[in-house]
C-alpha positions as CSV (number, residue, x, y, z in Angstrom):
1,M,17.6,-99.3,9.5
2,A,16.2,-96.2,11.7
3,S,13.5,-94.1,10.2
4,D,13.6,-90.6,9.4
5,S,10.0,-90.0,7.5
6,A,8.4,-86.8,7.4
7,P,6.2,-86.0,10.3
8,S,3.3,-83.6,10.7
9,K,3.9,-79.8,11.8
10,V,2.7,-81.0,15.4
11,Q,4.9,-84.2,15.5
12,H,8.0,-82.3,14.3
13,N,7.3,-79.3,16.8
14,D,7.2,-82.3,19.4
15,L,10.2,-83.4,18.0
16,V,12.2,-80.3,18.1
17,R,11.1,-80.0,21.8
18,D,11.9,-83.3,23.0
19,E,15.8,-83.3,21.2
20,F,16.7,-80.0,22.7
21,T,14.9,-80.9,25.8
22,R,17.0,-84.1,26.2
23,Q,20.1,-81.7,24.6
24,A,20.1,-78.9,26.1
25,N,22.5,-79.0,28.8
26,D,25.1,-80.6,26.0
27,Y,24.1,-78.2,23.2
28,A,24.5,-75.2,25.3
29,A,28.1,-76.2,25.6
30,A,28.9,-77.3,22.3
31,P,32.1,-75.6,20.8
32,A,30.2,-74.6,17.8
33,I,27.4,-73.1,19.8
34,R,29.1,-71.2,22.5
35,D,31.9,-70.3,20.2
36,L,32.2,-66.5,21.6
37,D,34.8,-65.4,18.7
38,H,32.3,-66.7,16.0
39,I,29.4,-65.3,17.8
40,A,31.3,-62.2,17.6
41,K,31.9,-61.9,14.3
42,L,28.0,-62.7,13.6
43,V,27.3,-59.6,16.0
44,A,30.1,-57.6,13.8
45,V,28.8,-58.4,10.7
46,V,25.3,-57.5,11.6
47,S,26.4,-54.1,13.3
48,P,23.5,-53.0,15.1
49,N,23.1,-49.6,16.1
50,P,23.2,-49.1,19.4
51,D,19.3,-47.7,20.0
52,A,18.4,-51.3,18.4
53,R,15.9,-53.7,18.9
54,V,17.0,-57.0,18.3
55,L,14.9,-60.1,17.9
56,E,16.7,-63.7,17.9
57,I,14.7,-66.6,16.6
58,A,15.0,-70.1,18.0
59,T,17.5,-68.6,20.8
60,G,18.2,-71.8,22.4
61,P,20.8,-70.9,25.4
62,G,20.7,-67.6,24.2
63,H,24.7,-67.1,23.7
64,V,23.8,-65.1,20.4
65,A,20.9,-62.8,22.4
66,M,23.4,-62.1,25.2
67,A,26.0,-61.2,22.7
68,F,23.7,-58.5,21.1
69,A,22.3,-57.1,24.3
70,K,26.2,-55.4,24.4
71,V,25.5,-53.3,22.2
72,A,21.7,-53.0,21.4
73,R,19.5,-51.2,23.5
74,E,17.2,-54.2,23.9
75,V,17.0,-57.9,22.4
76,I,14.4,-60.5,22.7
77,G,15.0,-64.6,22.3
78,V,12.5,-66.8,21.4
79,D,12.4,-70.6,21.4
80,L,10.3,-73.3,21.0
81,T,11.9,-75.2,23.9
82,E,11.3,-74.2,27.8
83,A,14.8,-76.1,28.9
84,P,17.5,-74.1,26.7
85,L,15.3,-70.9,27.7
86,K,16.0,-71.7,31.7
87,I,19.7,-72.3,30.8
88,A,19.4,-68.8,29.0
89,E,17.9,-67.4,31.9
90,R,19.9,-68.5,34.4
91,M,23.2,-67.2,32.0
92,R,21.3,-63.9,32.2
93,L,21.2,-63.2,35.8
94,E,24.4,-64.7,36.4
95,R,26.1,-62.0,34.2
96,G,23.4,-58.9,35.1
97,L,21.9,-58.5,31.9
98,S,18.5,-56.3,32.0
99,N,18.2,-55.6,28.6
100,V,17.6,-59.3,27.2
101,S,14.4,-61.4,28.0
102,F,13.5,-64.5,26.6
103,R,10.1,-66.3,26.1
104,I,8.7,-69.2,24.2
105,G,7.6,-68.8,20.8
106,D,6.6,-70.4,17.6
107,A,9.1,-69.0,14.6
108,E,6.2,-70.0,12.2
109,H,3.8,-67.5,14.0
110,L,5.3,-65.0,15.9
111,P,4.0,-62.8,18.8
112,F,5.0,-59.5,17.4
113,G,3.5,-56.7,15.2
114,D,4.9,-55.7,12.1
115,N,7.8,-53.7,11.8
116,E,9.0,-53.9,15.5
117,F,12.3,-54.8,15.2
118,D,15.4,-53.1,13.8
119,V,17.6,-56.7,13.5
120,V,15.9,-59.7,13.1
121,V,18.9,-62.9,13.3
122,C,18.4,-66.5,13.8
123,R,21.8,-69.1,14.3
124,F,22.1,-72.6,13.6
125,A,18.4,-73.3,13.6
126,V,17.0,-73.1,9.7
127,H,18.0,-76.8,9.4
128,H,15.4,-77.6,12.3
129,F,12.8,-75.6,10.5
130,E,9.6,-77.8,9.0
131,H,8.9,-74.6,6.9
132,P,11.9,-72.0,6.6
133,V,9.9,-70.3,4.0
134,M,7.1,-69.2,6.2
135,V,9.9,-68.5,9.1
136,I,11.8,-66.1,7.0
137,A,8.7,-64.7,5.7
138,E,7.6,-63.8,9.8
139,M,11.5,-62.5,10.6
140,S,10.8,-60.0,7.4
141,R,7.5,-59.1,8.9
142,V,8.3,-58.2,11.9
143,C,11.4,-56.3,10.7
144,R,11.2,-52.8,10.2
145,I,11.7,-51.6,6.5
146,D,15.3,-51.1,6.0
147,G,15.8,-53.2,8.9
148,I,18.1,-56.0,8.8
149,V,17.4,-60.1,8.7
150,A,20.3,-62.2,9.2
151,V,20.7,-65.8,9.2
152,E,23.6,-68.1,10.1
153,D,23.6,-71.6,9.4
154,M,24.6,-74.9,7.5
155,I,24.7,-75.5,4.1
156,S,24.3,-78.4,1.9
157,S,25.4,-79.1,-1.6
158,E,23.8,-77.7,-4.8
159,H,23.4,-81.0,-6.3
160,S,20.4,-82.8,-5.1
161,D,21.6,-86.2,-4.7
162,R,24.7,-84.9,-2.3
163,E,22.2,-82.9,-0.6
164,E,20.0,-85.4,0.1
165,Y,23.2,-87.9,1.3
166,Y,24.2,-85.1,3.8
167,N,20.8,-84.2,5.1
168,R,19.9,-88.2,5.6
169,F,22.9,-88.7,7.8
170,E,22.2,-85.1,10.0
171,R,18.9,-86.4,10.3
172,L,19.7,-90.1,11.6
173,R,22.1,-88.1,13.8
174,D,18.9,-85.5,15.4
175,T,15.7,-86.5,14.5
176,S,14.6,-83.0,14.7
177,H,16.9,-81.8,11.7
178,T,14.9,-81.1,8.8
179,R,17.1,-79.8,5.9
180,A,20.2,-77.7,5.4
181,L,19.6,-75.7,2.3
182,P,21.9,-75.0,-0.5
183,L,23.0,-71.5,-0.4
184,S,21.0,-70.8,-3.7
185,E,17.8,-71.8,-1.9
186,L,18.6,-69.8,1.1
187,L,19.5,-66.7,-0.7
188,K,16.0,-67.4,-2.7
189,T,13.7,-67.7,0.3
190,L,15.4,-64.2,1.9
191,T,14.9,-62.4,-1.4
192,S,11.1,-63.9,-2.0
193,A,10.3,-62.6,1.8
194,G,11.1,-59.0,0.4
195,L,14.7,-59.0,1.6
196,E,17.5,-57.7,-0.6
197,I,21.0,-59.5,0.2
198,V,23.8,-56.9,1.3
199,R,26.4,-59.3,2.6
200,F,27.5,-62.9,2.4
201,E,30.4,-64.5,4.7
202,S,31.0,-68.5,4.8
203,A,32.9,-70.5,7.3
204,V,33.7,-74.3,7.8
205,F,34.0,-75.9,11.2
206,D,35.8,-79.0,11.8
207,N,33.5,-81.5,13.0
208,P,34.4,-84.7,15.0
209,V,31.7,-87.3,14.8
210,E,31.9,-88.9,18.3
211,R,31.7,-85.6,19.9
212,W,29.0,-84.7,17.3
213,F,26.6,-88.0,18.3
214,A,27.6,-87.5,21.8
215,S,26.0,-84.1,22.1
216,A,22.9,-84.9,20.2
217,Q,22.6,-88.1,22.3
218,T,22.3,-90.2,19.4
219,T,20.8,-93.7,19.8
220,P,23.5,-96.2,19.3
221,D,21.6,-97.8,16.0
222,R,20.9,-94.4,14.4
223,A,24.7,-93.4,15.3
224,A,26.1,-96.8,13.7
225,E,23.8,-96.3,10.5
226,A,24.8,-92.4,10.5
227,R,28.9,-93.2,11.0
228,A,28.9,-96.0,8.0
229,M,27.0,-93.3,5.6
230,I,30.0,-91.0,7.1
231,E,32.5,-93.9,6.3
232,R,31.2,-94.5,3.0
233,D,31.4,-90.5,1.8
234,L,35.5,-90.6,2.9
235,V,36.1,-93.3,0.1
236,E,33.2,-91.9,-2.4
237,D,33.0,-88.6,-1.8
238,L,28.7,-88.3,-1.7
239,S,27.8,-85.2,0.0
240,G,30.5,-82.6,0.0
241,A,31.3,-83.0,4.0
242,R,34.4,-84.0,2.7
243,P,35.2,-86.7,5.9
244,W,38.8,-87.3,7.4
245,R,40.5,-89.2,10.0
246,V,42.9,-87.3,12.8
247,D,44.4,-90.2,14.5
248,G,41.8,-92.7,13.5
249,A,38.9,-90.5,14.7
250,L,36.6,-89.5,12.1
251,H,35.8,-85.6,11.4
252,F,33.7,-84.1,8.6
253,K,32.9,-80.5,7.7
254,H,29.9,-78.2,8.6
255,R,29.9,-75.6,6.0
256,L,28.2,-72.4,7.0
257,A,26.8,-69.3,6.0
258,I,26.1,-65.8,7.4
259,V,23.9,-64.1,5.2
260,T,22.5,-60.5,6.1
261,A,19.6,-58.9,4.5
262,R,18.0,-55.1,4.4
263,K,14.2,-55.3,4.5
264,L,13.1,-53.5,1.3
265,K,9.6,-51.1,1.1
266,I,8.1,-52.9,-1.8
267,V,5.1,-51.2,-3.4
268,R,2.5,-53.7,-5.0
């Protein structure tokens, strides 16, 4: 049986780099990642001022950063892994964008000063962070007072046994997956970083299982174990992912949350 035991921080960062170096092209082309309509929804929810400086954490191939570049003065995208950043830079050049740039950086230790950005955003990455509390605290730190921190990510069940079942098959598919948080925990993590929730949106993505494996280049043994878990979930309703079949093909639902929060001036 495949193992998904928790690695150290150095090991986890290496896992992330390995996974997203291998996945870079497939990840950049994945429908959920490059869905321009859904990205436009995130941009509209945040609605930055035209003079805003925007930072995107875990930018990957830069789809979100480049969407914000159309409506903001300056955008910086930071990622731990070089391979997707090369894709982002190539697309930036192809699109002739001069107000967006990309650089290597660890989200737990952002290479920026306090209060530098008007907007700090992170899409589809919290479930890869080993210490999401630290990352969101860093996002808050580099955001100016009254600025916006926005997170979009998968969410898991509020019931711990169902949450763990769901995250188990996600980790089997992608070894860099740590944990999709329950919504209540995501909200608590944001508020503990000195942020006040101002808006919440939800969505559901149809996720065809075999395409999901292919985009992560999941090894056959891990795919078989994850597939068996999803097949069981279809019968027993164990995770909240609500699997179903379409013409014999297995699907399940990715539940998403978009949360925007305002940075408070906290007087202690």
